[in-house]
C-alpha positions as CSV (number, residue, x, y, z in Angstrom):
1,M,3.7,14.0,32.0
2,K,6.8,12.1,33.2
3,T,5.1,8.8,32.2
4,L,4.6,10.1,28.7
5,D,8.3,11.2,28.6
6,V,9.4,7.7,29.7
7,T,7.2,6.1,27.1
8,I,8.6,8.3,24.4
9,A,12.1,7.5,25.6
10,I,11.4,3.8,25.4
11,L,10.0,4.2,21.9
12,L,13.1,6.1,20.8
13,V,15.4,3.4,22.2
14,V,13.4,0.7,20.4
15,G,13.6,2.8,17.1
16,G,17.3,3.4,17.6
17,L,18.1,-0.2,18.3
18,N,16.1,-1.3,15.3
19,W,17.9,1.2,13.0
20,G,21.2,0.1,14.4
21,L,20.4,-3.5,13.5
22,V,19.3,-2.5,10.1
23,G,22.5,-0.6,9.5
24,L,24.9,-3.1,10.9
25,L,23.3,-6.4,10.1
26,N,20.6,-5.6,7.5
27,F,18.1,-7.1,10.0
28,D,14.8,-5.3,10.8
29,L,13.7,-6.6,14.2
30,V,10.3,-5.0,14.0
31,A,9.6,-6.7,10.7
32,A,10.9,-10.0,12.0
33,I,8.5,-9.9,15.0
34,F,5.4,-8.4,13.4
35,G,5.9,-9.2,9.7
36,P,7.3,-6.9,6.9
37,M,5.0,-3.8,6.7
38,S,2.2,-5.6,8.5
39,A,-0.4,-3.4,10.3
40,L,1.5,-3.9,13.6
41,S,4.8,-3.1,12.1
42,R,3.4,0.1,10.6
43,I,1.9,1.1,14.0
44,V,5.3,0.6,15.7
45,Y,7.1,2.6,13.0
46,S,4.5,5.3,13.3
47,L,4.7,5.5,17.1
48,V,8.5,5.7,16.9
49,G,8.2,8.5,14.4
50,L,5.7,10.4,16.4
51,A,7.9,9.9,19.5
52,A,10.8,11.5,17.7
53,I,8.6,14.5,16.6
54,Y,7.4,14.9,20.2
55,Q,10.9,14.8,21.6
56,A,12.2,17.3,19.1
57,I,9.4,19.8,19.7
58,S,9.3,19.5,23.5
59,W,13.0,19.1,24.3
60,K,13.2,22.2,26.5
61,A,9.9,21.5,28.3
62,I,11.1,18.0,29.1
63,Q,14.3,19.3,30.5
64,R,12.4,21.7,32.7
65,R,10.0,19.0,33.9
66,W,12.8,16.7,34.8
67,G,14.9,19.5,36.3
68,L,17.7,19.0,33.8
69,A,18.0,22.5,32.5
70,F,21.6,23.2,32.1
71,A,22.8,26.5,33.6
72,T,25.3,28.5,31.6
73,R,28.4,29.5,33.5
């Protein structure tokens, strides 16, 4: 499961960097690499979206797997 977690984290970083470039420079790196709304671009966008959904749904389980559960004091 940790491999999946790392893959998801990488996809989220890619998505975050791409959105940062869009917001700051009006430059879509994914579209520049794979073509605007090409099949590959749509796959990358879809994978990033699915990664975000996975991360949101399984946040607590990921913390437990990685031993990052924060104790309340």
